[in-house]
MIKEPA-954814 format. One line per 3 residues: their letters; for each residue x, y, z of C-alpha. Coordinates in nm, 2 decimals. Layout:
<atoms>
A	X Y Z; ...
</atoms>
This chain:
<atoms>
MLK	-1.66 -0.17 -1.08; -1.54 -0.25 -0.73; -1.53 -0.62 -0.65
TKL	-1.44 -0.81 -0.35; -1.63 -1.14 -0.42; -1.39 -1.42 -0.31
LGA	-1.39 -1.68 -0.06; -1.75 -1.73 0.08; -1.89 -2.06 0.09
TAA	-2.22 -1.93 -0.06; -2.32 -1.61 -0.25; -2.47 -1.47 0.07
AEA	-2.14 -1.50 0.26; -1.94 -1.18 0.29; -1.66 -1.16 0.06
LAI	-1.31 -1.18 0.19; -1.08 -0.88 0.11; -0.70 -0.87 0.17
EDV	-0.76 -0.68 0.49; -0.94 -0.98 0.63; -0.65 -1.22 0.59
FST	-0.33 -1.02 0.58; -0.16 -0.76 0.77; 0.18 -0.59 0.79
YLY	0.21 -0.41 1.11; 0.52 -0.21 1.24; 0.57 -0.13 1.61
TGT	0.84 -0.04 1.86; 0.90 -0.28 2.14; 0.83 -0.17 2.50
GSS	1.03 -0.43 2.70; 0.71 -0.58 2.83; 0.40 -0.73 2.68
ITI	0.26 -0.58 2.37; -0.08 -0.63 2.19; -0.09 -0.59 1.81
TNG	-0.45 -0.50 1.69; -0.43 -0.55 1.31; -0.79 -0.67 1.25
IDL	-0.69 -1.02 1.17; -0.89 -1.30 1.35; -0.63 -1.55 1.45
AGE	-0.84 -1.70 1.75; -1.13 -1.80 1.54; -0.97 -1.86 1.21
GGL	-0.61 -1.95 1.28; -0.30 -1.85 1.09; 0.06 -1.75 1.11
VWV	0.25 -1.47 1.27; 0.60 -1.38 1.15; 0.80 -1.12 1.35
KTR	1.14 -0.96 1.28; 1.34 -0.68 1.44; 1.42 -0.40 1.20
STA	1.66 -0.18 1.39; 1.89 -0.47 1.52; 2.00 -0.80 1.43
GNH	1.76 -1.08 1.55; 1.60 -1.40 1.42; 1.29 -1.42 1.21
LLF	1.02 -1.58 1.45; 0.74 -1.77 1.31; 0.45 -1.85 1.54
DTQ	0.13 -2.03 1.42; -0.20 -2.14 1.56; -0.15 -2.49 1.44
RGT	0.13 -2.56 1.68; -0.04 -2.36 1.95; 0.08 -2.05 2.16
GRW	0.44 -1.97 2.25; 0.66 -2.17 2.03; 0.84 -2.03 1.74
LET	1.05 -2.14 1.46; 1.33 -1.94 1.30; 1.37 -1.90 0.92
NST	1.74 -1.82 0.93; 1.80 -2.13 1.15; 1.78 -2.51 1.10
GAE	1.69 -2.54 1.48; 1.39 -2.72 1.62; 1.11 -2.50 1.75
NGA	1.19 -2.28 2.06; 0.99 -2.10 2.32; 0.76 -2.12 2.62
VNT	0.39 -2.12 2.68; 0.21 -1.79 2.59; 0.52 -1.62 2.41
VTF	0.25 -1.52 2.16; -0.12 -1.56 2.20; -0.37 -1.53 1.93
NST	-0.66 -1.28 1.94; -0.98 -1.22 1.73; -0.82 -0.89 1.61
GFT	-0.45 -0.97 1.61; -0.19 -1.11 1.86; -0.03 -1.05 2.21
GTS	0.34 -1.12 2.26; 0.58 -1.11 2.56; 0.91 -0.92 2.58
TIS	1.04 -1.18 2.35; 0.90 -1.00 2.04; 0.91 -0.65 2.25
VNA	1.26 -0.55 2.33; 1.25 -0.20 2.46; 1.31 0.07 2.19
ATY	1.37 -0.19 1.91; 1.16 -0.17 1.59; 0.98 -0.45 1.46
ASW	0.79 -0.57 1.15; 0.53 -0.82 1.19; 0.33 -1.00 0.91
TFR	0.01 -1.19 0.98; -0.15 -1.46 0.75; -0.49 -1.58 0.84
KAP	-0.60 -1.93 0.72; -0.84 -1.89 0.44; -0.94 -2.08 0.12
RFF	-0.76 -1.95 -0.18; -0.51 -1.77 0.04; -0.31 -1.93 0.31
ECV	-0.33 -2.28 0.50; -0.11 -2.43 0.78; -0.11 -2.80 0.84
TWT	0.09 -3.03 1.08; 0.17 -3.40 1.09; 0.38 -3.65 1.26
GTG	0.61 -3.85 1.05; 0.54 -4.22 0.98; 0.84 -4.31 0.75
TNP	0.60 -4.39 0.45; 0.74 -4.28 0.13; 0.56 -4.10 -0.05
RTI	0.30 -3.99 0.21; -0.01 -3.78 0.11; -0.10 -3.47 0.33
SHN	-0.44 -3.32 0.31; -0.50 -2.94 0.32; -0.80 -2.71 0.29
LGI	-0.66 -2.44 0.07; -0.94 -2.52 -0.18; -0.69 -2.45 -0.47
TPG	-0.37 -2.58 -0.58; -0.10 -2.41 -0.37; 0.16 -2.19 -0.54
CII	0.43 -2.25 -0.26; 0.47 -2.49 0.02; 0.72 -2.42 0.30
VKE	0.79 -2.73 0.53; 1.00 -2.75 0.86; 1.05 -3.02 1.12
TNA	0.95 -2.87 1.46; 1.10 -3.13 1.71; 1.44 -3.16 1.54
AGS	1.69 -2.96 1.35; 1.66 -2.95 0.98; 1.64 -2.71 0.68
WAV	1.34 -2.55 0.57; 1.22 -2.72 0.23; 1.05 -2.49 -0.02
WQR	0.84 -2.61 -0.30; 0.72 -2.35 -0.56; 0.51 -2.40 -0.87
SLG	0.77 -2.24 -1.10; 1.07 -2.43 -0.99; 1.00 -2.73 -1.21
DGY	0.94 -3.10 -1.13; 1.15 -3.24 -0.85; 1.32 -2.90 -0.76
RLI	1.32 -2.73 -0.42; 1.48 -2.44 -0.25; 1.59 -2.40 0.12
LNS	1.46 -2.10 0.31; 1.75 -2.08 0.55; 2.00 -2.10 0.27
TGA	2.13 -1.87 -0.02; 2.17 -2.18 -0.24; 2.02 -2.23 -0.60
KLN	1.75 -2.46 -0.66; 1.81 -2.83 -0.60; 1.71 -3.15 -0.77
TSA	1.88 -3.41 -0.55; 1.68 -3.70 -0.43; 1.36 -3.52 -0.52
VDW	1.15 -3.81 -0.44; 1.25 -3.79 -0.08; 1.11 -3.42 -0.05
FGT	0.81 -3.34 -0.24; 0.73 -3.64 -0.45; 0.83 -3.72 -0.81
SDS	0.64 -3.44 -1.00; 0.46 -3.12 -0.95; 0.14 -3.33 -1.02
TVT	0.15 -3.45 -0.66; 0.05 -3.11 -0.54; -0.33 -3.07 -0.58
STD	-0.63 -2.86 -0.46; -0.67 -3.10 -0.18; -0.33 -3.25 -0.09
FSV	0.04 -3.27 -0.15; 0.29 -3.56 -0.12; 0.62 -3.57 0.09
GNN	0.88 -3.81 0.09; 1.13 -3.96 0.35; 1.31 -3.62 0.45
LNT	0.97 -3.46 0.53; 0.82 -3.76 0.68; 1.07 -3.91 0.91
SGR	0.91 -4.15 1.16; 0.84 -3.97 1.49; 0.94 -3.62 1.36
TLV	0.67 -3.35 1.39; 0.64 -3.10 1.09; 0.46 -2.79 0.98
AYL	0.38 -2.68 0.63; 0.28 -2.33 0.53; 0.08 -2.32 0.21
FAH	0.03 -2.01 -0.01; -0.23 -2.01 -0.28; -0.15 -1.90 -0.64
DPL	-0.47 -1.71 -0.73; -0.40 -1.39 -0.91; -0.73 -1.37 -1.07
GPS	-0.96 -1.50 -0.81; -1.26 -1.73 -0.85; -1.41 -1.47 -1.10
SDG	-1.10 -1.50 -1.31; -1.14 -1.14 -1.42; -0.84 -0.99 -1.24
SDG	-1.04 -0.81 -0.96; -1.07 -1.05 -0.68; -0.73 -1.25 -0.64
LIA	-0.53 -1.19 -0.33; -0.20 -1.38 -0.38; 0.03 -1.49 -0.67
CGS	0.32 -1.73 -0.68; 0.53 -1.71 -1.00; 0.87 -1.66 -1.17
FTQ	1.05 -1.41 -1.39; 1.39 -1.38 -1.57; 1.56 -1.05 -1.56
PAS	1.60 -0.91 -1.92; 1.96 -0.84 -2.06; 1.89 -0.47 -2.00
GNA	1.65 -0.26 -1.77; 1.42 -0.41 -1.50; 1.20 -0.71 -1.50
AVN	0.84 -0.59 -1.52; 0.58 -0.86 -1.35; 0.23 -0.81 -1.44
LGW	0.00 -0.95 -1.16; -0.32 -0.76 -1.26; -0.31 -0.57 -0.92
EPQ	-0.06 -0.38 -0.70; 0.12 -0.57 -0.44; 0.20 -0.48 -0.07
WLL	0.43 -0.76 0.02; 0.68 -0.95 -0.17; 0.92 -1.24 -0.10
CKR	1.17 -1.33 -0.39; 1.46 -1.58 -0.43; 1.70 -1.63 -0.72
TDS	1.68 -1.98 -0.84; 1.96 -2.01 -1.09; 2.24 -1.91 -0.86
TSA	2.32 -1.82 -0.50; 2.13 -1.53 -0.36; 1.97 -1.42 -0.04
WFL	1.58 -1.43 0.00; 1.46 -1.08 -0.02; 1.15 -0.97 0.18
VDV	1.00 -0.62 0.10; 0.67 -0.46 0.18; 0.52 -0.12 0.13
MRG	0.47 -0.03 0.50; 0.85 -0.06 0.54; 0.93 0.13 0.22
ATN	0.90 -0.08 -0.09; 0.86 0.24 -0.31; 0.83 0.32 -0.67
STS	1.19 0.48 -0.65; 1.53 0.40 -0.77; 1.70 0.50 -0.44
YSN	1.47 0.38 -0.16; 1.36 0.03 -0.05; 1.41 -0.14 0.28
VLY	1.50 -0.52 0.27; 1.50 -0.79 0.53; 1.65 -1.14 0.44
PNY	1.46 -1.43 0.57; 1.78 -1.64 0.58; 1.98 -1.40 0.78
SDA	1.93 -1.25 1.12; 2.07 -0.90 0.99; 1.90 -0.58 1.08
ENV	1.69 -0.41 0.80; 1.91 -0.30 0.50; 1.79 0.07 0.46
GGL	1.78 0.19 0.10; 1.86 -0.14 -0.07; 1.76 -0.17 -0.43
VAF	1.53 -0.47 -0.49; 1.18 -0.42 -0.61; 0.92 -0.16 -0.63
PTS	0.54 -0.19 -0.67; 0.34 -0.06 -0.98; -0.04 -0.03 -1.02
TGF	-0.04 -0.37 -1.19; 0.25 -0.56 -1.04; 0.62 -0.48 -0.97
EFY	0.94 -0.42 -1.12; 1.27 -0.57 -1.00; 1.64 -0.48 -1.01
SSP	1.89 -0.76 -1.06; 2.16 -0.88 -1.27; 2.09 -0.96 -1.64
NAT	1.94 -1.30 -1.72; 1.88 -1.40 -1.34; 1.58 -1.61 -1.28
YIY	1.36 -1.56 -0.96; 1.06 -1.69 -0.79; 0.82 -1.50 -0.59
IAI	0.52 -1.48 -0.36; 0.32 -1.16 -0.39; 0.02 -1.03 -0.18
RRG	-0.23 -0.77 -0.30; -0.24 -0.42 -0.16; -0.54 -0.32 0.05
PMR	-0.78 -0.21 0.15; -1.00 -0.37 -0.10; -1.33 -0.23 0.04
EPT	-1.47 0.11 0.04; -1.45 0.30 0.37; -1.76 0.36 0.56
SGT	-1.64 0.69 0.74; -1.42 0.97 0.64; -1.20 0.93 0.96
EVF	-1.08 0.59 0.83; -0.90 0.75 0.53; -0.85 1.12 0.61
APV	-0.73 1.34 0.90; -0.62 1.70 0.91; -0.35 1.70 1.19
LPS	-0.15 1.96 1.38; 0.21 1.84 1.45; 0.32 1.67 1.77
TTT	0.59 1.86 1.96; 0.68 1.58 2.18; 0.64 1.24 2.03
KPL	0.73 1.11 1.67; 0.57 1.08 1.43; 0.51 1.45 1.34
YQT	0.15 1.39 1.23; -0.02 1.12 1.43; -0.33 0.95 1.30
SFP	-0.54 0.65 1.36; -0.46 0.48 1.03; -0.15 0.42 0.81
VDV	-0.09 0.72 0.60; -0.02 0.69 0.23; -0.01 1.06 0.13
VLD	0.06 1.38 0.31; 0.00 1.74 0.21; 0.25 1.90 0.44
MQR	0.16 2.27 0.46; 0.36 2.57 0.62; 0.13 2.80 0.80
LGG	0.38 3.07 0.87; 0.47 3.10 0.51; 0.68 2.86 0.29
THY	0.66 2.57 0.05; 0.38 2.31 0.08; 0.47 1.95 -0.02
FVD	0.31 1.64 -0.13; 0.49 1.33 0.02; 0.35 0.97 -0.04
RMR	0.44 0.61 0.04; 0.48 0.53 -0.33; 0.78 0.76 -0.36
GTK	0.93 0.72 -0.02; 1.11 1.03 0.13; 1.06 1.24 -0.17
LLA	0.90 1.58 -0.18; 0.71 1.76 -0.44; 0.64 2.13 -0.39
TSS	0.29 2.23 -0.49; 0.37 2.60 -0.59; 0.68 2.50 -0.79
TAA	0.76 2.31 -1.11; 1.08 2.16 -0.95; 1.15 1.80 -0.97
EAS	1.12 1.60 -0.65; 1.36 1.64 -0.37; 1.47 1.42 -0.09
NTS	1.43 1.45 0.29; 1.50 1.13 0.49; 1.30 1.28 0.80
YTL	0.97 1.25 0.58; 0.93 0.87 0.63; 0.59 0.72 0.63
DYQ	0.67 0.37 0.78; 0.44 0.42 1.09; 0.12 0.26 1.16
NGA	-0.01 0.58 1.33; 0.10 0.88 1.11; 0.39 1.03 0.92
FNL	0.73 1.18 0.94; 1.03 1.10 1.17; 1.05 1.44 1.36
TAG	0.87 1.67 1.60; 0.77 2.03 1.56; 0.87 2.33 1.77
STS	0.51 2.46 1.77; 0.18 2.33 1.65; 0.13 2.66 1.47
WYV	0.41 2.60 1.22; 0.26 2.33 1.02; -0.05 2.13 0.93
GQC	-0.07 1.80 0.77; -0.35 1.68 0.54; -0.32 1.29 0.57
FRR	-0.48 1.06 0.32; -0.52 0.69 0.30; -0.57 0.52 -0.03
APG	-0.90 0.34 -0.06; -1.14 0.22 -0.32; -1.39 0.48 -0.43
FFD	-1.21 0.76 -0.25; -0.84 0.80 -0.34; -0.56 0.63 -0.53
VVA	-0.21 0.70 -0.62; -0.03 0.59 -0.94; 0.34 0.61 -1.02
YTG	0.45 0.56 -1.40; 0.72 0.64 -1.63; 0.62 0.84 -1.94
AGS	0.66 0.69 -2.29; 0.58 0.98 -2.52; 0.31 0.79 -2.70
SGR	-0.02 0.96 -2.76; -0.34 0.79 -2.60; -0.13 0.60 -2.35
QKT	-0.35 0.42 -2.10; -0.24 0.39 -1.72; -0.41 0.15 -1.50
HNL	-0.54 0.27 -1.16; -0.71 0.09 -0.86; -0.97 0.34 -0.76
GVA	-1.24 0.11 -0.88; -1.45 0.40 -1.00; -1.37 0.68 -1.25
PEL	-1.18 0.95 -1.10; -1.31 1.31 -1.11; -1.00 1.50 -0.99
LIV	-0.67 1.40 -1.11; -0.35 1.57 -1.01; -0.01 1.47 -1.19
KSR	0.35 1.60 -1.15; 0.67 1.50 -1.32; 0.90 1.37 -1.04
SNV	1.21 1.35 -1.25; 1.19 1.68 -1.44; 1.10 2.05 -1.41
QAW	0.74 2.07 -1.52; 0.41 2.23 -1.41; 0.15 2.02 -1.21
SVL	-0.13 1.92 -1.44; -0.49 1.89 -1.30; -0.79 1.74 -1.46
CTL	-1.15 1.78 -1.34; -1.38 1.55 -1.53; -1.70 1.76 -1.43
NGG	-1.88 1.97 -1.68; -1.73 1.80 -1.99; -1.38 1.83 -1.84
LQG	-1.16 2.12 -1.72; -0.78 2.14 -1.69; -0.54 2.37 -1.52
RLN	-0.21 2.38 -1.32; -0.21 2.33 -0.95; 0.10 2.58 -0.91
QAS	-0.08 2.86 -1.10; -0.39 3.08 -1.03; -0.48 3.08 -1.39
SLG	-0.83 2.99 -1.50; -0.91 2.63 -1.62; -1.00 2.55 -1.96
PPS	-1.12 2.25 -2.18; -0.89 1.93 -2.16; -0.60 1.91 -2.42
SAI	-0.58 1.60 -2.62; -0.19 1.62 -2.58; -0.22 1.61 -2.21
WGD	-0.54 1.41 -2.13; -0.62 1.23 -2.45; -0.51 1.04 -2.77
GSS	-0.37 1.33 -2.97; -0.70 1.41 -3.14; -0.95 1.44 -2.85
YVP	-0.98 1.44 -2.48; -1.03 1.09 -2.33; -1.21 1.09 -1.99
PTD	-1.08 0.83 -1.75; -1.28 0.52 -1.66; -1.30 0.30 -1.36
TIF	-0.96 0.12 -1.46; -0.76 0.36 -1.66; -0.68 0.72 -1.73
TVG	-0.54 0.83 -2.07; -0.23 1.07 -2.13; -0.09 1.22 -2.44
TDN	0.25 1.32 -2.57; 0.28 1.64 -2.36; 0.56 1.67 -2.10
ETN	0.31 1.75 -1.83; 0.19 1.39 -1.83; 0.38 1.16 -2.06
ATG	0.73 1.26 -2.16; 0.96 0.98 -2.27; 1.16 0.85 -1.97
WTY	1.03 1.10 -1.73; 0.88 0.96 -1.40; 0.53 1.08 -1.28
IAY	0.31 1.05 -0.98; -0.08 1.08 -1.01; -0.33 1.15 -0.72
LFA	-0.67 1.04 -0.81; -0.98 1.15 -0.61; -1.35 1.05 -0.65
TLA	-1.68 1.11 -0.49; -1.77 0.84 -0.23; -2.12 0.90 -0.08
GIS	-2.10 1.04 0.27; -1.72 1.06 0.26; -1.58 1.26 -0.03
KVG	-1.72 1.50 -0.30; -1.57 1.63 -0.60; -1.82 1.89 -0.72
SYT	-1.88 2.23 -0.88; -2.11 2.53 -0.81; -2.19 2.88 -0.95
GNG	-2.14 3.17 -0.74; -2.43 3.38 -0.61; -2.25 3.68 -0.49
SSQ	-2.34 3.64 -0.12; -2.36 3.32 0.07; -2.48 2.97 -0.02
TIN	-2.46 2.61 0.11; -2.26 2.35 -0.08; -2.44 2.02 -0.01
CGF	-2.19 1.73 -0.02; -2.42 1.47 0.11; -2.24 1.46 0.44
TGG	-2.41 1.44 0.79; -2.12 1.58 1.00; -1.99 1.85 0.77
ARF	-1.67 1.89 0.57; -1.33 1.86 0.75; -1.14 1.95 0.45
VLI	-1.23 2.19 0.16; -1.04 2.27 -0.16; -1.17 2.54 -0.38
KRT	-1.07 2.67 -0.72; -1.23 2.93 -0.95; -1.23 2.80 -1.30
DST	-1.36 3.09 -1.53; -1.10 3.33 -1.40; -0.80 3.35 -1.18
GDW	-0.81 3.23 -0.83; -0.58 3.05 -0.58; -0.63 2.69 -0.50
YVW	-0.74 2.75 -0.14; -0.74 2.49 0.14; -0.95 2.50 0.47
DTV	-0.96 2.23 0.73; -1.13 2.17 1.07; -0.81 2.13 1.28
RGI	-0.73 2.49 1.19; -1.10 2.59 1.19; -1.41 2.58 0.98
VSG	-1.61 2.79 1.20; -1.89 3.06 1.21; -1.62 3.31 1.22
NDP	-1.30 3.37 1.04; -1.14 3.06 0.90; -0.77 3.02 0.83
HLS	-0.67 2.93 0.47; -0.36 2.85 0.27; -0.30 2.84 -0.10
LNT	-0.14 2.55 -0.28; -0.01 2.77 -0.57; 0.18 3.02 -0.33
TAA	0.42 3.01 -0.05; 0.22 3.29 0.14; 0.16 3.26 0.50
EVT	-0.18 3.14 0.64; -0.46 3.41 0.62; -0.68 3.43 0.92
SDD	-0.87 3.75 0.86; -1.17 3.66 0.66; -1.48 3.45 0.69
TID	-1.48 3.27 0.36; -1.65 2.95 0.46; -1.88 2.83 0.73
PDS	-1.98 2.50 0.86; -2.28 2.30 0.75; -2.37 1.95 0.83
SGF	-2.43 1.86 0.47; -2.10 2.00 0.35; -2.00 2.37 0.39
IVN	-2.12 2.72 0.33; -1.93 2.96 0.10; -1.94 3.34 0.17
QVA	-1.84 3.61 -0.09; -1.54 3.81 0.05; -1.30 4.01 -0.15
ATN	-1.00 3.82 0.01; -1.07 3.50 -0.17; -1.36 3.56 -0.42
VNV	-1.49 3.21 -0.39; -1.85 3.30 -0.45; -1.85 3.58 -0.71
SSA	-2.19 3.62 -0.88; -2.22 3.39 -1.19; -1.85 3.27 -1.15
SYI	-1.77 2.91 -1.18; -1.58 2.69 -0.92; -1.48 2.32 -0.86
YLA	-1.41 2.18 -0.51; -1.30 1.88 -0.33; -1.45 1.81 0.02
IA	-1.39 1.54 0.25; -1.61 1.45 0.56
</atoms>
């Protein structure tokens, strides 16, 4: 069941989701003023904007509404605040910055935190010299982490975190281990001085006449309902095991992670999925809040899972973290929010340009050649739809754009077509996992409803693509083959004795190498029917022409059809190449054949699409059975 109940003052108030209060937004500087529209209301609600250059060295710049427009602090410096009026101004849908955060051709990452109960708060005060002093806040829950900086004088960034232990602190601008020197002069005598309404500071954070700012991050992984469905943020700790990776269970998939080793010297690590925190052993992009360094490309730090994250480190090392949940958490209201068929750009990167951040691309060669699935979860890794081969790498296939995918341009728009998907509740999800070889293994997903079409491929090993359609009692087949589909095998999609249909939170795999070989890595794509946006369906052919009603109002922009009772290709049509009353170009996922443009297999209809029986495709043979995926 989809849930976004969270922070409303009353039951009637609209629930806040992570997309209301947090954004990672990537951009390229222009040398002049730039407006970032990320959907976060800073003008009305207030909050924090954190900006860092990626391509070149540069300070981490923090702007907040509590101190007003223009002035910034630097996490990698002890200096007082800098800046001039209007360096950054706060808008109802994001922020606007001058050339200070828009150096021409430099690439940037920005992270926006909106003030909201149970998520983030920003408070300021002027020191009085009283020790200890109580500072009130409106977080509505006990903070998980508090970061404090003097603003009118030089001084280190003091960090309290719930897992450090009584009296301990860290310094954000330092690599040092946790400290317990004169604890009473920093955050009071014990963690009990941090509550849901206030926290205590001592002399070093309350010097008379000094102005200070504190950023408060909640620890609320379960949300107010305490069922694991509503929390937006978690602050915790973990210790690296003697062998293997640390596996941290949050109950949800994170999109942003700040970590620091506490038992020894270490840089602070900042990773996020937009910049390439991937479920891969060879690709993550890292920034260090205590350094001005450019982005470390390909550093091994952490990668997200459907329930938390795994971390690479030295054995027995102890870390703290702040983790923020992946979004969006709300169902989309239009197909254009989550899907776009796109012809390539011949002039400007990215290759496929969209109006939303892309999570998965089905990259199809129209003139003949291999079609690939590329996804944000795996980074610059390719899986060929017509092949059993393991994933391959291509560094041009990056997805770290706000408006599309792939770091190259095409020679001609007729060469390729990109089917671009965004993950969203009720519509589409992606799960990466490592096989265990055990029967009846349950894998968590975040689709929020039971998936109706599942496509799974081994990433690490040569193996066929496995497909499960849950309609009509369940059907299974292989994406790289034209063979008919049959009843689901309990060894592939079950507990060893029977087929186990997926639920709104899990899907079950058996012992077969297609879905669960010991130590093999896998990727799973999960699709569901979402009213007015997507439809996983089936039909029986009538031998002539029939309308397939998907419940749409503007017709289907993408159609995938597979015959199930006999051989037949996995055919793909889309509106960017043409779903028209005449001939419609189609490609087949299970072949490398060039696009076929000489038949009129499907026609447009506002409710979905029309299938016509033609010998070239045989997608409407009398009494034959078919499954399809259509997207409005």
